[in-house]
Short mmCIF file of the C-alpha atoms (twelve columns), coordinates in Angstrom:
data_MODEL
# 
_entry.id   MODEL 
# 
loop_
_atom_site.group_PDB 
_atom_site.id 
_atom_site.type_symbol 
_atom_site.label_atom_id 
_atom_site.label_alt_id 
_atom_site.label_comp_id 
_atom_site.label_asym_id 
_atom_site.label_seq_id 
_atom_site.Cartn_x 
_atom_site.Cartn_y 
_atom_site.Cartn_z 
_atom_site.pdbx_PDB_model_num 
ATOM 1   C CA . UNK A 1   127.931 122.010 90.957  1 
ATOM 2   C CA . UNK A 2   125.136 122.430 88.375  1 
ATOM 3   C CA . UNK A 3   125.453 118.762 87.409  1 
ATOM 4   C CA . UNK A 4   125.228 117.733 91.068  1 
ATOM 5   C CA . UNK A 5   122.108 119.814 91.643  1 
ATOM 6   C CA . UNK A 6   120.527 118.480 88.438  1 
ATOM 7   C CA . UNK A 7   121.251 114.883 89.478  1 
ATOM 8   C CA . UNK A 8   119.704 115.458 92.904  1 
ATOM 9   C CA . UNK A 9   116.542 116.958 91.361  1 
ATOM 10  C CA . UNK A 10  116.166 114.030 88.963  1 
ATOM 11  C CA . UNK A 11  116.596 111.489 91.776  1 
ATOM 12  C CA . UNK A 12  114.091 113.322 93.979  1 
ATOM 13  C CA . UNK A 13  111.488 113.346 91.204  1 
ATOM 14  C CA . UNK A 14  111.965 109.628 90.571  1 
ATOM 15  C CA . UNK A 15  111.721 108.920 94.290  1 
ATOM 16  C CA . UNK A 16  108.511 110.849 94.813  1 
ATOM 17  C CA . UNK A 17  106.772 109.395 91.734  1 
ATOM 18  C CA . UNK A 18  107.842 105.851 92.597  1 
ATOM 19  C CA . UNK A 19  106.705 105.653 96.168  1 
ATOM 20  C CA . UNK A 20  103.841 108.152 96.155  1 
ATOM 21  C CA . UNK A 21  100.659 108.939 94.274  1 
ATOM 22  C CA . UNK A 22  99.573  112.183 92.660  1 
ATOM 23  C CA . UNK A 23  96.168  111.722 94.280  1 
ATOM 24  C CA . UNK A 24  97.043  112.002 97.930  1 
ATOM 25  C CA . UNK A 25  96.601  114.151 100.977 1 
ATOM 26  C CA . UNK A 26  99.343  116.629 101.809 1 
ATOM 27  C CA . UNK A 27  100.586 117.627 105.187 1 
ATOM 28  C CA . UNK A 28  99.417  121.199 104.965 1 
ATOM 29  C CA . UNK A 29  101.038 122.529 108.135 1 
ATOM 30  C CA . UNK A 30  104.472 121.546 106.885 1 
ATOM 31  C CA . UNK A 31  103.966 122.745 103.321 1 
ATOM 32  C CA . UNK A 32  102.757 126.212 104.302 1 
ATOM 33  C CA . UNK A 33  106.004 127.062 106.070 1 
ATOM 34  C CA . UNK A 34  108.672 125.192 104.108 1 
ATOM 35  C CA . UNK A 35  109.484 123.849 100.645 1 
ATOM 36  C CA . UNK A 36  108.308 120.340 99.827  1 
ATOM 37  C CA . UNK A 37  110.392 117.617 101.455 1 
ATOM 38  C CA . UNK A 38  112.203 119.860 103.910 1 
ATOM 39  C CA . UNK A 39  110.102 117.821 106.312 1 
ATOM 40  C CA . UNK A 40  110.744 114.081 106.262 1 
ATOM 41  C CA . UNK A 41  107.135 113.559 107.268 1 
ATOM 42  C CA . UNK A 42  106.030 114.909 103.858 1 
ATOM 43  C CA . UNK A 43  107.536 111.784 102.290 1 
ATOM 44  C CA . UNK A 44  105.694 109.512 104.711 1 
ATOM 45  C CA . UNK A 45  102.365 111.279 104.205 1 
ATOM 46  C CA . UNK A 46  102.716 111.131 100.436 1 
ATOM 47  C CA . UNK A 47  103.180 107.375 100.693 1 
ATOM 48  C CA . UNK A 48  99.724  107.125 102.250 1 
ATOM 49  C CA . UNK A 49  98.234  107.703 98.795  1 
ATOM 50  C CA . UNK A 50  99.321  104.356 97.374  1 
ATOM 51  C CA . UNK A 51  98.620  102.538 100.638 1 
ATOM 52  C CA . UNK A 52  95.083  103.934 100.586 1 
ATOM 53  C CA . UNK A 53  94.615  102.800 96.976  1 
ATOM 54  C CA . UNK A 54  95.771  99.294  97.903  1 
ATOM 55  C CA . UNK A 55  93.418  99.200  100.891 1 
ATOM 56  C CA . UNK A 56  90.510  100.237 98.655  1 
ATOM 57  C CA . UNK A 57  91.320  97.394  96.266  1 
ATOM 58  C CA . UNK A 58  91.481  94.881  99.120  1 
ATOM 59  C CA . UNK A 59  88.188  96.135  100.569 1 
ATOM 60  C CA . UNK A 60  86.465  96.085  97.184  1 
ATOM 61  C CA . UNK A 61  87.643  92.546  96.394  1 
ATOM 62  C CA . UNK A 62  86.473  91.392  99.833  1 
ATOM 63  C CA . UNK A 63  83.034  92.905  99.299  1 
ATOM 64  C CA . UNK A 64  82.723  91.220  95.903  1 
ATOM 65  C CA . UNK A 65  83.756  87.891  97.393  1 
ATOM 66  C CA . UNK A 66  81.099  88.297  100.092 1 
ATOM 67  C CA . UNK A 67  78.534  88.955  97.361  1 
ATOM 68  C CA . UNK A 68  79.436  85.702  95.625  1 
ATOM 69  C CA . UNK A 69  81.210  87.274  92.682  1 
ATOM 70  C CA . UNK A 70  83.977  85.219  91.025  1 
ATOM 71  C CA . UNK A 71  87.153  86.768  92.422  1 
ATOM 72  C CA . UNK A 72  90.024  84.380  91.599  1 
ATOM 73  C CA . UNK A 73  92.405  83.223  94.301  1 
ATOM 74  C CA . UNK A 74  95.299  84.554  92.204  1 
ATOM 75  C CA . UNK A 75  93.776  88.046  92.248  1 
ATOM 76  C CA . UNK A 76  93.462  88.024  96.034  1 
ATOM 77  C CA . UNK A 77  97.017  86.763  96.332  1 
ATOM 78  C CA . UNK A 78  98.311  89.636  94.191  1 
ATOM 79  C CA . UNK A 79  96.337  92.164  96.239  1 
ATOM 80  C CA . UNK A 80  97.885  90.894  99.470  1 
ATOM 81  C CA . UNK A 81  101.346 91.042  97.916  1 
ATOM 82  C CA . UNK A 82  100.851 94.645  96.774  1 
ATOM 83  C CA . UNK A 83  99.427  95.752  100.129 1 
ATOM 84  C CA . UNK A 84  102.329 94.139  101.975 1 
ATOM 85  C CA . UNK A 85  104.914 95.786  99.746  1 
ATOM 86  C CA . UNK A 86  103.457 99.305  99.747  1 
ATOM 87  C CA . UNK A 87  102.524 99.455  103.437 1 
ATOM 88  C CA . UNK A 88  104.787 97.072  105.336 1 
ATOM 89  C CA . UNK A 89  107.954 97.490  103.273 1 
ATOM 90  C CA . UNK A 90  107.772 100.835 101.506 1 
ATOM 91  C CA . UNK A 91  106.352 102.721 104.495 1 
ATOM 92  C CA . UNK A 92  106.733 100.873 107.805 1 
ATOM 93  C CA . UNK A 93  110.328 99.886  107.112 1 
ATOM 94  C CA . UNK A 94  111.368 103.550 107.153 1 
ATOM 95  C CA . UNK A 95  109.701 104.098 110.506 1 
ATOM 96  C CA . UNK A 96  110.888 100.910 112.197 1 
ATOM 97  C CA . UNK A 97  114.519 101.096 111.047 1 
ATOM 98  C CA . UNK A 98  115.153 104.832 110.760 1 
ATOM 99  C CA . UNK A 99  112.522 107.154 112.229 1 
ATOM 100 C CA . UNK A 100 111.601 105.534 115.544 1 
ATOM 101 C CA . UNK A 101 115.211 104.864 116.642 1 
ATOM 102 C CA . UNK A 102 116.029 108.553 116.008 1 
ATOM 103 C CA . UNK A 103 113.022 109.658 118.081 1 
ATOM 104 C CA . UNK A 104 113.911 107.669 121.205 1 
ATOM 105 C CA . UNK A 105 116.221 110.378 122.553 1 
ATOM 106 C CA . UNK A 106 113.573 113.019 121.892 1 
ATOM 107 C CA . UNK A 107 110.735 111.233 123.675 1 
ATOM 108 C CA . UNK A 108 109.597 111.454 127.284 1 
ATOM 109 C CA . UNK A 109 108.025 108.418 128.943 1 
ATOM 110 C CA . UNK A 110 104.599 109.116 127.447 1 
ATOM 111 C CA . UNK A 111 105.942 109.505 123.937 1 
ATOM 112 C CA . UNK A 112 108.085 106.370 124.308 1 
ATOM 113 C CA . UNK A 113 104.946 104.471 125.227 1 
ATOM 114 C CA . UNK A 114 103.235 105.987 122.179 1 
ATOM 115 C CA . UNK A 115 106.088 104.933 119.877 1 
ATOM 116 C CA . UNK A 116 105.989 101.462 121.376 1 
ATOM 117 C CA . UNK A 117 102.276 101.246 120.608 1 
ATOM 118 C CA . UNK A 118 102.856 102.258 117.002 1 
ATOM 119 C CA . UNK A 119 105.565 99.610  116.656 1 
ATOM 120 C CA . UNK A 120 103.204 96.965  118.008 1 
ATOM 121 C CA . UNK A 121 100.573 98.099  115.514 1 
ATOM 122 C CA . UNK A 122 103.139 97.490  112.763 1 
ATOM 123 C CA . UNK A 123 103.668 93.981  114.136 1 
ATOM 124 C CA . UNK A 124 99.909  93.401  114.202 1 
ATOM 125 C CA . UNK A 125 99.668  94.626  110.613 1 
ATOM 126 C CA . UNK A 126 102.255 92.116  109.432 1 
ATOM 127 C CA . UNK A 127 100.600 89.352  111.461 1 
ATOM 128 C CA . UNK A 128 97.282  90.038  109.727 1 
ATOM 129 C CA . UNK A 129 98.942  89.933  106.310 1 
ATOM 130 C CA . UNK A 130 100.419 86.531  107.199 1 
ATOM 131 C CA . UNK A 131 97.013  85.315  108.425 1 
ATOM 132 C CA . UNK A 132 95.397  86.597  105.255 1 
ATOM 133 C CA . UNK A 133 97.971  84.799  103.110 1 
ATOM 134 C CA . UNK A 134 97.518  81.567  105.070 1 
ATOM 135 C CA . UNK A 135 93.731  81.768  104.783 1 
ATOM 136 C CA . UNK A 136 93.995  81.659  100.982 1 
ATOM 137 C CA . UNK A 137 95.048  78.013  101.229 1 
ATOM 138 C CA . UNK A 138 91.379  77.207  101.952 1 
ATOM 139 C CA . UNK A 139 90.035  79.529  99.252  1 
ATOM 140 C CA . UNK A 140 88.198  76.798  97.323  1 
ATOM 141 C CA . UNK A 141 86.538  75.252  100.372 1 
ATOM 142 C CA . UNK A 142 83.334  77.255  100.198 1 
ATOM 143 C CA . UNK A 143 81.565  80.220  101.767 1 
ATOM 144 C CA . UNK A 144 82.868  79.672  105.300 1 
ATOM 145 C CA . UNK A 145 86.493  79.717  104.169 1 
ATOM 146 C CA . UNK A 146 85.932  82.806  102.011 1 
ATOM 147 C CA . UNK A 147 84.158  84.571  104.872 1 
ATOM 148 C CA . UNK A 148 87.231  84.045  107.035 1 
ATOM 149 C CA . UNK A 149 89.351  85.664  104.339 1 
ATOM 150 C CA . UNK A 150 87.114  88.720  104.083 1 
ATOM 151 C CA . UNK A 151 86.838  89.100  107.866 1 
ATOM 152 C CA . UNK A 152 90.630  89.251  108.163 1 
ATOM 153 C CA . UNK A 153 90.784  91.642  105.207 1 
ATOM 154 C CA . UNK A 154 88.200  94.020  106.712 1 
ATOM 155 C CA . UNK A 155 90.052  93.951  110.053 1 
ATOM 156 C CA . UNK A 156 93.320  94.766  108.309 1 
ATOM 157 C CA . UNK A 157 91.792  97.672  106.388 1 
ATOM 158 C CA . UNK A 158 90.217  99.119  109.541 1 
ATOM 159 C CA . UNK A 159 93.422  98.650  111.547 1 
ATOM 160 C CA . UNK A 160 95.603  100.296 108.895 1 
ATOM 161 C CA . UNK A 161 93.327  103.274 108.266 1 
ATOM 162 C CA . UNK A 162 93.225  104.033 111.993 1 
ATOM 163 C CA . UNK A 163 97.002  103.662 112.249 1 
ATOM 164 C CA . UNK A 164 97.680  106.028 109.349 1 
ATOM 165 C CA . UNK A 165 95.303  108.588 110.814 1 
ATOM 166 C CA . UNK A 166 97.118  108.455 114.154 1 
ATOM 167 C CA . UNK A 167 100.441 109.004 112.426 1 
ATOM 168 C CA . UNK A 168 99.213  111.958 110.392 1 
ATOM 169 C CA . UNK A 169 97.290  113.666 113.199 1 
ATOM 170 C CA . UNK A 170 99.511  112.899 116.209 1 
ATOM 171 C CA . UNK A 171 102.934 111.488 115.300 1 
ATOM 172 C CA . UNK A 172 103.950 113.724 112.422 1 
ATOM 173 C CA . UNK A 173 103.095 117.097 114.032 1 
ATOM 174 C CA . UNK A 174 105.139 116.038 117.086 1 
ATOM 175 C CA . UNK A 175 108.080 115.005 114.876 1 
ATOM 176 C CA . UNK A 176 108.089 118.360 113.102 1 
ATOM 177 C CA . UNK A 177 108.221 120.136 116.454 1 
ATOM 178 C CA . UNK A 178 111.078 118.191 118.023 1 
ATOM 179 C CA . UNK A 179 113.429 117.557 115.091 1 
ATOM 180 C CA . UNK A 180 115.850 120.246 113.974 1 
ATOM 181 C CA . UNK A 181 116.298 121.216 110.332 1 
ATOM 182 C CA . UNK A 182 119.549 119.234 110.195 1 
ATOM 183 C CA . UNK A 183 117.820 116.161 111.649 1 
ATOM 184 C CA . UNK A 184 115.039 116.484 109.084 1 
ATOM 185 C CA . UNK A 185 117.630 116.589 106.293 1 
ATOM 186 C CA . UNK A 186 119.380 113.560 107.769 1 
ATOM 187 C CA . UNK A 187 116.109 111.636 107.820 1 
ATOM 188 C CA . UNK A 188 115.326 112.578 104.218 1 
ATOM 189 C CA . UNK A 189 118.750 111.384 103.162 1 
ATOM 190 C CA . UNK A 190 118.286 108.068 104.936 1 
ATOM 191 C CA . UNK A 191 114.809 107.619 103.453 1 
ATOM 192 C CA . UNK A 192 116.210 108.236 99.985  1 
ATOM 193 C CA . UNK A 193 119.039 105.796 100.637 1 
ATOM 194 C CA . UNK A 194 116.657 102.995 101.623 1 
ATOM 195 C CA . UNK A 195 114.585 103.660 98.479  1 
ATOM 196 C CA . UNK A 196 117.434 103.990 96.008  1 
ATOM 197 C CA . UNK A 197 118.013 100.267 95.554  1 
ATOM 198 C CA . UNK A 198 114.294 99.549  95.195  1 
ATOM 199 C CA . UNK A 199 113.945 102.238 92.541  1 
ATOM 200 C CA . UNK A 200 117.038 100.970 90.733  1 
ATOM 201 C CA . UNK A 201 115.689 97.399  90.759  1 
ATOM 202 C CA . UNK A 202 112.270 98.503  89.515  1 
ATOM 203 C CA . UNK A 203 110.442 97.229  92.610  1 
ATOM 204 C CA . UNK A 204 108.162 100.244 93.022  1 
ATOM 205 C CA . UNK A 205 107.331 100.370 89.333  1 
ATOM 206 C CA . UNK A 206 106.434 96.683  89.469  1 
ATOM 207 C CA . UNK A 207 103.992 97.044  92.366  1 
ATOM 208 C CA . UNK A 208 102.400 100.267 91.178  1 
ATOM 209 C CA . UNK A 209 101.807 98.593  87.813  1 
ATOM 210 C CA . UNK A 210 100.255 95.614  89.601  1 
ATOM 211 C CA . UNK A 211 98.055  97.976  91.625  1 
ATOM 212 C CA . UNK A 212 96.776  99.680  88.483  1 
ATOM 213 C CA . UNK A 213 96.032  96.322  86.856  1 
ATOM 214 C CA . UNK A 214 94.118  95.145  89.926  1 
ATOM 215 C CA . UNK A 215 92.040  98.321  89.968  1 
ATOM 216 C CA . UNK A 216 91.071  97.678  86.330  1 
ATOM 217 C CA . UNK A 217 90.197  94.038  87.066  1 
ATOM 218 C CA . UNK A 218 87.786  95.169  89.778  1 
ATOM 219 C CA . UNK A 219 86.133  97.986  87.789  1 
ATOM 220 C CA . UNK A 220 82.940  95.953  87.316  1 
ATOM 221 C CA . UNK A 221 82.804  95.020  90.978  1 
ATOM 222 C CA . UNK A 222 80.268  97.206  92.870  1 
# 
């Protein structure tokens, strides 16, 4: 039994450090009444830290490009890759495949409409990432092409920040009211299951390392 508990603690620590940042907001309402991670929403909120870092990098690179600074195409490409991994795959995948399907039976017509809107915002997010990637093909064609890139980037940053705020302020408090303790534990288990392979394959470590390198590259960018 002690070995089992020790193994679970080690896995949980690896999970939290891989997909979250130490510099992030916490969901205070949940943490004041229960131990960390008794609420599945704690995991989702903690992921916002790395997503926010990636958005800041994208916004900073866009500003520098607008100011005529020499931001290489390769750097922008890496930023888009990191943003897509941390937001679309690390975070949204859990909601689309696990969380939202579980909530359908808990939702009245208004909440179902709300969940549908959030799903469509996920679709819009991925569409903007694809548009941003496609726009890089014209990176060397001058100011007009680069302005298109930054316009899409700014729209994506604004869209994602608003979406994350809606989740933290509206979605997560509702989830913590309607889900039982057993359902919360089930969600946590499923979240950990979807992350286990990525952690084993070093995917999170790869993208967090890339994020740190990008932040250093842009240190001299105002």
